[in-house]
Gaussian input, Z-matrix of N, CA and C with variables (Angstrom, degrees):
# hf/3-21g

backbone

0 1
 N
 C     1     B1
 C     2     B2     1     A1
 N     3     B3     2     A2     1     D1
 C     4     B4     3     A3     2     D2
 C     5     B5     4     A4     3     D3
 N     6     B6     5     A5     4     D4
 C     7     B7     6     A6     5     D5
 C     8     B8     7     A7     6     D6
 N     9     B9     8     A8     7     D7
 C    10    B10     9     A9     8     D8
 C    11    B11    10    A10     9     D9
 N    12    B12    11    A11    10    D10
 C    13    B13    12    A12    11    D11
 C    14    B14    13    A13    12    D12
 N    15    B15    14    A14    13    D13
 C    16    B16    15    A15    14    D14
 C    17    B17    16    A16    15    D15
 N    18    B18    17    A17    16    D16
 C    19    B19    18    A18    17    D17
 C    20    B20    19    A19    18    D18
 N    21    B21    20    A20    19    D19
 C    22    B22    21    A21    20    D20
 C    23    B23    22    A22    21    D21
 N    24    B24    23    A23    22    D22
 C    25    B25    24    A24    23    D23
 C    26    B26    25    A25    24    D24
 N    27    B27    26    A26    25    D25
 C    28    B28    27    A27    26    D26
 C    29    B29    28    A28    27    D27
 N    30    B30    29    A29    28    D28
 C    31    B31    30    A30    29    D29
 C    32    B32    31    A31    30    D30
 N    33    B33    32    A32    31    D31
 C    34    B34    33    A33    32    D32
 C    35    B35    34    A34    33    D33
 N    36    B36    35    A35    34    D34
 C    37    B37    36    A36    35    D35
 C    38    B38    37    A37    36    D36
 N    39    B39    38    A38    37    D37
 C    40    B40    39    A39    38    D38
 C    41    B41    40    A40    39    D39
 N    42    B42    41    A41    40    D40
 C    43    B43    42    A42    41    D41
 C    44    B44    43    A43    42    D42
 N    45    B45    44    A44    43    D43
 C    46    B46    45    A45    44    D44
 C    47    B47    46    A46    45    D45
 N    48    B48    47    A47    46    D46
 C    49    B49    48    A48    47    D47
 C    50    B50    49    A49    48    D48
 N    51    B51    50    A50    49    D49
 C    52    B52    51    A51    50    D50
 C    53    B53    52    A52    51    D51
 N    54    B54    53    A53    52    D52
 C    55    B55    54    A54    53    D53
 C    56    B56    55    A55    54    D54
 N    57    B57    56    A56    55    D55
 C    58    B58    57    A57    56    D56
 C    59    B59    58    A58    57    D57
 N    60    B60    59    A59    58    D58
 C    61    B61    60    A60    59    D59
 C    62    B62    61    A61    60    D60
 N    63    B63    62    A62    61    D61
 C    64    B64    63    A63    62    D62
 C    65    B65    64    A64    63    D63
 N    66    B66    65    A65    64    D64
 C    67    B67    66    A66    65    D65
 C    68    B68    67    A67    66    D66
 N    69    B69    68    A68    67    D67
 C    70    B70    69    A69    68    D68
 C    71    B71    70    A70    69    D69
 N    72    B72    71    A71    70    D70
 C    73    B73    72    A72    71    D71
 C    74    B74    73    A73    72    D72
 N    75    B75    74    A74    73    D73
 C    76    B76    75    A75    74    D74
 C    77    B77    76    A76    75    D75
 N    78    B78    77    A77    76    D76
 C    79    B79    78    A78    77    D77
 C    80    B80    79    A79    78    D78
 N    81    B81    80    A80    79    D79
 C    82    B82    81    A81    80    D80
 C    83    B83    82    A82    81    D81
 N    84    B84    83    A83    82    D82
 C    85    B85    84    A84    83    D83
 C    86    B86    85    A85    84    D84
 N    87    B87    86    A86    85    D85
 C    88    B88    87    A87    86    D86
 C    89    B89    88    A88    87    D87
 N    90    B90    89    A89    88    D88
 C    91    B91    90    A90    89    D89
 C    92    B92    91    A91    90    D90
 N    93    B93    92    A92    91    D91
 C    94    B94    93    A93    92    D92
 C    95    B95    94    A94    93    D93
 N    96    B96    95    A95    94    D94
 C    97    B97    96    A96    95    D95
 C    98    B98    97    A97    96    D96
 N    99    B99    98    A98    97    D97
 C   100   B100    99    A99    98    D98
 C   101   B101   100   A100    99    D99
 N   102   B102   101   A101   100   D100
 C   103   B103   102   A102   101   D101
 C   104   B104   103   A103   102   D102
 N   105   B105   104   A104   103   D103
 C   106   B106   105   A105   104   D104
 C   107   B107   106   A106   105   D105
 N   108   B108   107   A107   106   D106
 C   109   B109   108   A108   107   D107
 C   110   B110   109   A109   108   D108
 N   111   B111   110   A110   109   D109
 C   112   B112   111   A111   110   D110
 C   113   B113   112   A112   111   D111
 N   114   B114   113   A113   112   D112
 C   115   B115   114   A114   113   D113
 C   116   B116   115   A115   114   D114
 N   117   B117   116   A116   115   D115
 C   118   B118   117   A117   116   D116
 C   119   B119   118   A118   117   D117
 N   120   B120   119   A119   118   D118
 C   121   B121   120   A120   119   D119
 C   122   B122   121   A121   120   D120
 N   123   B123   122   A122   121   D121
 C   124   B124   123   A123   122   D122
 C   125   B125   124   A124   123   D123
 N   126   B126   125   A125   124   D124
 C   127   B127   126   A126   125   D125
 C   128   B128   127   A127   126   D126
 N   129   B129   128   A128   127   D127
 C   130   B130   129   A129   128   D128
 C   131   B131   130   A130   129   D129
 N   132   B132   131   A131   130   D130
 C   133   B133   132   A132   131   D131
 C   134   B134   133   A133   132   D132
 N   135   B135   134   A134   133   D133
 C   136   B136   135   A135   134   D134
 C   137   B137   136   A136   135   D135
 N   138   B138   137   A137   136   D136
 C   139   B139   138   A138   137   D137
 C   140   B140   139   A139   138   D138
 N   141   B141   140   A140   139   D139
 C   142   B142   141   A141   140   D140
 C   143   B143   142   A142   141   D141
 N   144   B144   143   A143   142   D142
 C   145   B145   144   A144   143   D143
 C   146   B146   145   A145   144   D144
 N   147   B147   146   A146   145   D145
 C   148   B148   147   A147   146   D146
 C   149   B149   148   A148   147   D147
 N   150   B150   149   A149   148   D148
 C   151   B151   150   A150   149   D149
 C   152   B152   151   A151   150   D150
 N   153   B153   152   A152   151   D151
 C   154   B154   153   A153   152   D152
 C   155   B155   154   A154   153   D153
 N   156   B156   155   A155   154   D154
 C   157   B157   156   A156   155   D155
 C   158   B158   157   A157   156   D156
 N   159   B159   158   A158   157   D157
 C   160   B160   159   A159   158   D158
 C   161   B161   160   A160   159   D159
 N   162   B162   161   A161   160   D160
 C   163   B163   162   A162   161   D161
 C   164   B164   163   A163   162   D162
 N   165   B165   164   A164   163   D163
 C   166   B166   165   A165   164   D164
 C   167   B167   166   A166   165   D165
 N   168   B168   167   A167   166   D166
 C   169   B169   168   A168   167   D167
 C   170   B170   169   A169   168   D168
 N   171   B171   170   A170   169   D169
 C   172   B172   171   A171   170   D170
 C   173   B173   172   A172   171   D171
 N   174   B174   173   A173   172   D172
 C   175   B175   174   A174   173   D173
 C   176   B176   175   A175   174   D174
 N   177   B177   176   A176   175   D175
 C   178   B178   177   A177   176   D176
 C   179   B179   178   A178   177   D177
 N   180   B180   179   A179   178   D178
 C   181   B181   180   A180   179   D179
 C   182   B182   181   A181   180   D180
 N   183   B183   182   A182   181   D181
 C   184   B184   183   A183   182   D182
 C   185   B185   184   A184   183   D183
 N   186   B186   185   A185   184   D184
 C   187   B187   186   A186   185   D185
 C   188   B188   187   A187   186   D186
 N   189   B189   188   A188   187   D187
 C   190   B190   189   A189   188   D188
 C   191   B191   190   A190   189   D189
 N   192   B192   191   A191   190   D190
 C   193   B193   192   A192   191   D191
 C   194   B194   193   A193   192   D192
 N   195   B195   194   A194   193   D193
 C   196   B196   195   A195   194   D194
 C   197   B197   196   A196   195   D195
 N   198   B198   197   A197   196   D196
 C   199   B199   198   A198   197   D197
 C   200   B200   199   A199   198   D198
 N   201   B201   200   A200   199   D199
 C   202   B202   201   A201   200   D200
 C   203   B203   202   A202   201   D201
 N   204   B204   203   A203   202   D202
 C   205   B205   204   A204   203   D203
 C   206   B206   205   A205   204   D204
 N   207   B207   206   A206   205   D205
 C   208   B208   207   A207   206   D206
 C   209   B209   208   A208   207   D207
 N   210   B210   209   A209   208   D208
 C   211   B211   210   A210   209   D209
 C   212   B212   211   A211   210   D210
 N   213   B213   212   A212   211   D211
 C   214   B214   213   A213   212   D212
 C   215   B215   214   A214   213   D213
 N   216   B216   215   A215   214   D214
 C   217   B217   216   A216   215   D215
 C   218   B218   217   A217   216   D216
 N   219   B219   218   A218   217   D217
 C   220   B220   219   A219   218   D218
 C   221   B221   220   A220   219   D219
 N   222   B222   221   A221   220   D220
 C   223   B223   222   A222   221   D221
 C   224   B224   223   A223   222   D222
 N   225   B225   224   A224   223   D223
 C   226   B226   225   A225   224   D224
 C   227   B227   226   A226   225   D225
 N   228   B228   227   A227   226   D226
 C   229   B229   228   A228   227   D227
 C   230   B230   229   A229   228   D228
 N   231   B231   230   A230   229   D229
 C   232   B232   231   A231   230   D230
 C   233   B233   232   A232   231   D231
 N   234   B234   233   A233   232   D232
 C   235   B235   234   A234   233   D233
 C   236   B236   235   A235   234   D234
 N   237   B237   236   A236   235   D235
 C   238   B238   237   A237   236   D236
 C   239   B239   238   A238   237   D237

   B1=1.4443
   B2=1.5229
   B3=1.2749
   B4=1.4551
   B5=1.5294
   B6=1.3103
   B7=1.4607
   B8=1.5226
   B9=1.3159
   B10=1.4534
   B11=1.5246
   B12=1.3134
   B13=1.4603
   B14=1.5136
   B15=1.3198
   B16=1.4543
   B17=1.5236
   B18=1.3248
   B19=1.4536
   B20=1.5214
   B21=1.3049
   B22=1.4544
   B23=1.5215
   B24=1.3265
   B25=1.4671
   B26=1.5154
   B27=1.3024
   B28=1.4501
   B29=1.5073
   B30=1.3175
   B31=1.4661
   B32=1.5153
   B33=1.3422
   B34=1.4567
   B35=1.5167
   B36=1.3151
   B37=1.4595
   B38=1.5255
   B39=1.3210
   B40=1.4559
   B41=1.5259
   B42=1.3017
   B43=1.4590
   B44=1.5248
   B45=1.3203
   B46=1.4577
   B47=1.5199
   B48=1.3210
   B49=1.4574
   B50=1.5152
   B51=1.3134
   B52=1.4597
   B53=1.5227
   B54=1.3210
   B55=1.4508
   B56=1.5219
   B57=1.3091
   B58=1.4615
   B59=1.5232
   B60=1.3256
   B61=1.4613
   B62=1.5213
   B63=1.3341
   B64=1.4544
   B65=1.5173
   B66=1.3125
   B67=1.4500
   B68=1.5287
   B69=1.3271
   B70=1.4585
   B71=1.5187
   B72=1.3432
   B73=1.4601
   B74=1.5276
   B75=1.3036
   B76=1.4573
   B77=1.5204
   B78=1.3243
   B79=1.4543
   B80=1.5236
   B81=1.3272
   B82=1.4585
   B83=1.5263
   B84=1.3320
   B85=1.4624
   B86=1.5269
   B87=1.3324
   B88=1.4561
   B89=1.5267
   B90=1.3128
   B91=1.4619
   B92=1.5205
   B93=1.3247
   B94=1.4653
   B95=1.5262
   B96=1.3167
   B97=1.4615
   B98=1.5343
   B99=1.3223
   B100=1.4619
   B101=1.5188
   B102=1.3140
   B103=1.4614
   B104=1.5231
   B105=1.3338
   B106=1.4619
   B107=1.5240
   B108=1.3245
   B109=1.4599
   B110=1.5213
   B111=1.3253
   B112=1.4583
   B113=1.5245
   B114=1.3234
   B115=1.4520
   B116=1.5293
   B117=1.3291
   B118=1.4755
   B119=1.5278
   B120=1.3356
   B121=1.4617
   B122=1.5150
   B123=1.3225
   B124=1.4546
   B125=1.5144
   B126=1.3345
   B127=1.4638
   B128=1.5267
   B129=1.3236
   B130=1.4578
   B131=1.5247
   B132=1.3382
   B133=1.4560
   B134=1.5181
   B135=1.3221
   B136=1.4546
   B137=1.5228
   B138=1.3217
   B139=1.4587
   B140=1.5191
   B141=1.3009
   B142=1.4625
   B143=1.5245
   B144=1.2916
   B145=1.4639
   B146=1.5194
   B147=1.3205
   B148=1.4609
   B149=1.5204
   B150=1.3252
   B151=1.4582
   B152=1.5135
   B153=1.3114
   B154=1.4604
   B155=1.5165
   B156=1.3324
   B157=1.4632
   B158=1.5288
   B159=1.3268
   B160=1.4641
   B161=1.5302
   B162=1.3203
   B163=1.4600
   B164=1.5285
   B165=1.3244
   B166=1.4528
   B167=1.5192
   B168=1.3429
   B169=1.4669
   B170=1.5233
   B171=1.3245
   B172=1.4672
   B173=1.5212
   B174=1.3319
   B175=1.4647
   B176=1.5234
   B177=1.3275
   B178=1.4643
   B179=1.5201
   B180=1.3314
   B181=1.4573
   B182=1.5221
   B183=1.3263
   B184=1.4653
   B185=1.5285
   B186=1.3411
   B187=1.4648
   B188=1.5239
   B189=1.3404
   B190=1.4615
   B191=1.5243
   B192=1.3142
   B193=1.4674
   B194=1.5310
   B195=1.3329
   B196=1.4595
   B197=1.5177
   B198=1.3375
   B199=1.4605
   B200=1.5265
   B201=1.3202
   B202=1.4661
   B203=1.5193
   B204=1.3245
   B205=1.4607
   B206=1.5314
   B207=1.3292
   B208=1.4642
   B209=1.5283
   B210=1.3318
   B211=1.4649
   B212=1.5253
   B213=1.3345
   B214=1.4554
   B215=1.5278
   B216=1.3304
   B217=1.4631
   B218=1.5238
   B219=1.3177
   B220=1.4766
   B221=1.5225
   B222=1.3257
   B223=1.4581
   B224=1.5208
   B225=1.3194
   B226=1.4620
   B227=1.5161
   B228=1.3263
   B229=1.4545
   B230=1.5296
   B231=1.3057
   B232=1.4592
   B233=1.5176
   B234=1.3255
   B235=1.4663
   B236=1.5174
   B237=1.3246
   B238=1.4725
   B239=1.4514
   A1=109.22
   A2=116.35
   A3=119.80
   A4=111.05
   A5=114.40
   A6=120.75
   A7=109.41
   A8=117.28
   A9=121.26
   A10=109.52
   A11=116.67
   A12=119.74
   A13=112.17
   A14=116.91
   A15=119.94
   A16=112.14
   A17=116.90
   A18=120.68
   A19=111.42
   A20=117.87
   A21=120.10
   A22=109.53
   A23=116.90
   A24=118.36
   A25=111.28
   A26=115.31
   A27=121.55
   A28=114.22
   A29=116.47
   A30=122.26
   A31=113.32
   A32=117.52
   A33=119.53
   A34=113.44
   A35=118.16
   A36=120.22
   A37=112.23
   A38=118.55
   A39=120.86
   A40=112.62
   A41=118.00
   A42=120.22
   A43=111.63
   A44=116.57
   A45=119.68
   A46=109.90
   A47=115.02
   A48=121.72
   A49=108.17
   A50=116.71
   A51=121.87
   A52=109.47
   A53=116.57
   A54=121.05
   A55=109.14
   A56=117.18
   A57=120.51
   A58=111.80
   A59=117.04
   A60=120.40
   A61=112.41
   A62=117.46
   A63=120.99
   A64=114.40
   A65=116.81
   A66=121.07
   A67=110.22
   A68=117.15
   A69=121.76
   A70=109.54
   A71=115.99
   A72=120.65
   A73=109.00
   A74=115.90
   A75=123.27
   A76=105.97
   A77=116.32
   A78=121.71
   A79=110.29
   A80=117.28
   A81=120.98
   A82=111.79
   A83=118.10
   A84=121.15
   A85=112.79
   A86=117.46
   A87=121.71
   A88=108.75
   A89=115.88
   A90=121.88
   A91=112.81
   A92=118.04
   A93=120.07
   A94=111.43
   A95=116.85
   A96=119.84
   A97=110.95
   A98=117.07
   A99=119.73
   A100=111.93
   A101=117.57
   A102=121.25
   A103=111.43
   A104=116.71
   A105=120.70
   A106=112.60
   A107=117.18
   A108=121.18
   A109=112.57
   A110=117.55
   A111=121.63
   A112=109.87
   A113=116.23
   A114=121.34
   A115=108.51
   A116=118.08
   A117=119.17
   A118=113.42
   A119=117.30
   A120=120.09
   A121=112.92
   A122=117.98
   A123=121.31
   A124=114.46
   A125=117.95
   A126=120.56
   A127=109.80
   A128=115.95
   A129=121.34
   A130=108.29
   A131=116.41
   A132=120.45
   A133=111.05
   A134=115.71
   A135=121.34
   A136=110.19
   A137=115.78
   A138=120.94
   A139=111.14
   A140=116.13
   A141=120.19
   A142=111.37
   A143=116.76
   A144=120.89
   A145=111.83
   A146=118.09
   A147=120.24
   A148=112.74
   A149=117.32
   A150=120.57
   A151=113.79
   A152=118.48
   A153=122.31
   A154=110.60
   A155=116.17
   A156=118.58
   A157=108.82
   A158=116.90
   A159=120.39
   A160=111.95
   A161=116.98
   A162=120.19
   A163=110.98
   A164=116.72
   A165=120.48
   A166=111.96
   A167=117.06
   A168=120.28
   A169=110.79
   A170=116.89
   A171=120.24
   A172=110.95
   A173=116.65
   A174=119.86
   A175=110.88
   A176=116.92
   A177=120.83
   A178=111.03
   A179=117.45
   A180=119.14
   A181=110.91
   A182=116.92
   A183=120.45
   A184=110.86
   A185=116.14
   A186=120.30
   A187=111.26
   A188=117.39
   A189=120.87
   A190=110.04
   A191=116.74
   A192=119.84
   A193=111.43
   A194=117.02
   A195=119.81
   A196=111.10
   A197=116.40
   A198=120.24
   A199=110.90
   A200=117.45
   A201=120.42
   A202=110.59
   A203=116.28
   A204=120.56
   A205=111.03
   A206=116.44
   A207=121.19
   A208=112.07
   A209=117.88
   A210=125.21
   A211=112.58
   A212=117.44
   A213=121.03
   A214=111.02
   A215=116.00
   A216=122.53
   A217=108.43
   A218=117.41
   A219=119.64
   A220=111.67
   A221=115.74
   A222=121.43
   A223=111.41
   A224=117.45
   A225=121.62
   A226=110.14
   A227=115.54
   A228=120.50
   A229=112.42
   A230=119.22
   A231=121.46
   A232=112.83
   A233=117.19
   A234=119.88
   A235=112.79
   A236=118.81
   A237=119.92
   A238=108.45
   D1=132.35
   D2=-177.23
   D3=-78.29
   D4=154.64
   D5=179.24
   D6=-86.55
   D7=125.98
   D8=178.54
   D9=-82.77
   D10=128.02
   D11=179.43
   D12=-92.43
   D13=-8.13
   D14=-177.65
   D15=-70.47
   D16=-36.13
   D17=-175.72
   D18=-110.07
   D19=45.78
   D20=176.98
   D21=-73.91
   D22=148.01
   D23=178.98
   D24=-57.97
   D25=134.77
   D26=-172.41
   D27=-92.76
   D28=-137.05
   D29=-170.17
   D30=-84.64
   D31=47.87
   D32=-173.81
   D33=-82.17
   D34=-16.47
   D35=-173.31
   D36=-65.77
   D37=-35.55
   D38=-175.06
   D39=-96.78
   D40=-7.54
   D41=-175.08
   D42=-82.82
   D43=-46.18
   D44=-178.90
   D45=-88.21
   D46=142.17
   D47=177.74
   D48=-128.82
   D49=146.10
   D50=178.35
   D51=-105.05
   D52=137.93
   D53=175.15
   D54=-85.40
   D55=177.55
   D56=-179.81
   D57=-67.86
   D58=-23.18
   D59=177.98
   D60=-88.13
   D61=-1.54
   D62=178.09
   D63=92.73
   D64=6.88
   D65=-179.42
   D66=-82.33
   D67=137.73
   D68=179.88
   D69=-88.43
   D70=132.25
   D71=177.63
   D72=-130.83
   D73=151.42
   D74=172.91
   D75=-129.36
   D76=121.66
   D77=-174.51
   D78=-83.20
   D79=125.21
   D80=-179.27
   D81=-74.48
   D82=-16.57
   D83=-178.42
   D84=-81.75
   D85=-10.68
   D86=179.01
   D87=-90.25
   D88=76.64
   D89=-172.44
   D90=-67.93
   D91=-30.17
   D92=-179.46
   D93=-66.32
   D94=-39.15
   D95=178.40
   D96=-73.67
   D97=-37.26
   D98=179.43
   D99=-70.30
   D100=-27.27
   D101=179.17
   D102=-64.17
   D103=-26.07
   D104=177.37
   D105=-68.02
   D106=-21.23
   D107=179.46
   D108=-89.33
   D109=5.14
   D110=179.30
   D111=-104.03
   D112=146.38
   D113=174.15
   D114=-76.76
   D115=169.61
   D116=177.22
   D117=-61.37
   D118=-21.93
   D119=177.18
   D120=-86.59
   D121=-4.83
   D122=178.28
   D123=96.90
   D124=7.10
   D125=178.76
   D126=-87.17
   D127=157.52
   D128=177.67
   D129=-78.10
   D130=132.24
   D131=-179.11
   D132=-69.01
   D133=155.56
   D134=178.83
   D135=-76.19
   D136=169.46
   D137=178.27
   D138=-63.41
   D139=-34.95
   D140=-178.82
   D141=-65.24
   D142=-38.35
   D143=-179.16
   D144=-81.69
   D145=-37.12
   D146=-176.56
   D147=-81.16
   D148=-25.52
   D149=-179.98
   D150=81.87
   D151=12.53
   D152=179.42
   D153=-88.97
   D154=154.57
   D155=172.23
   D156=-81.70
   D157=178.08
   D158=-172.05
   D159=-63.23
   D160=-42.61
   D161=-178.25
   D162=-66.14
   D163=-45.70
   D164=-179.67
   D165=-67.73
   D166=-31.27
   D167=176.76
   D168=-65.85
   D169=-39.60
   D170=176.75
   D171=-65.21
   D172=-41.28
   D173=177.55
   D174=-64.64
   D175=-40.10
   D176=-179.37
   D177=-66.42
   D178=-43.01
   D179=-179.49
   D180=-66.97
   D181=-35.58
   D182=176.63
   D183=-66.28
   D184=-39.67
   D185=179.08
   D186=-68.14
   D187=-38.22
   D188=178.14
   D189=-65.29
   D190=-42.44
   D191=179.92
   D192=-66.04
   D193=-36.64
   D194=176.13
   D195=-67.10
   D196=-40.91
   D197=179.64
   D198=-66.09
   D199=-34.94
   D200=175.97
   D201=-66.28
   D202=-40.88
   D203=-179.23
   D204=-65.81
   D205=-34.96
   D206=179.59
   D207=-86.06
   D208=6.12
   D209=178.23
   D210=65.73
   D211=29.38
   D212=173.98
   D213=-89.24
   D214=-26.39
   D215=176.75
   D216=-126.50
   D217=148.66
   D218=179.08
   D219=-81.14
   D220=154.54
   D221=174.13
   D222=-80.73
   D223=-31.07
   D224=-176.49
   D225=-115.21
   D226=173.33
   D227=-177.93
   D228=-87.80
   D229=2.24
   D230=-177.22
   D231=-64.24
   D232=-27.14
   D233=-177.09
   D234=-111.96
   D235=6.84
   D236=177.62
   D237=-77.42

């Protein structure tokens, strides 16, 4: 089976951070890193495209929604 290059894991290395207790966090105030998880239309990318596991994907989507609420990220693609 050939390797698909279209869905290679993306910019996940800098998005998740580990605390001293081993807990994974994603900061909603880091809008530049969260913008990488958005499609050109402003939608949140899937796990397959972002390369995150299920837990980190939930944290990322929660952080994106918080950043949108705080006006750090746009809701629509008009300003991307």
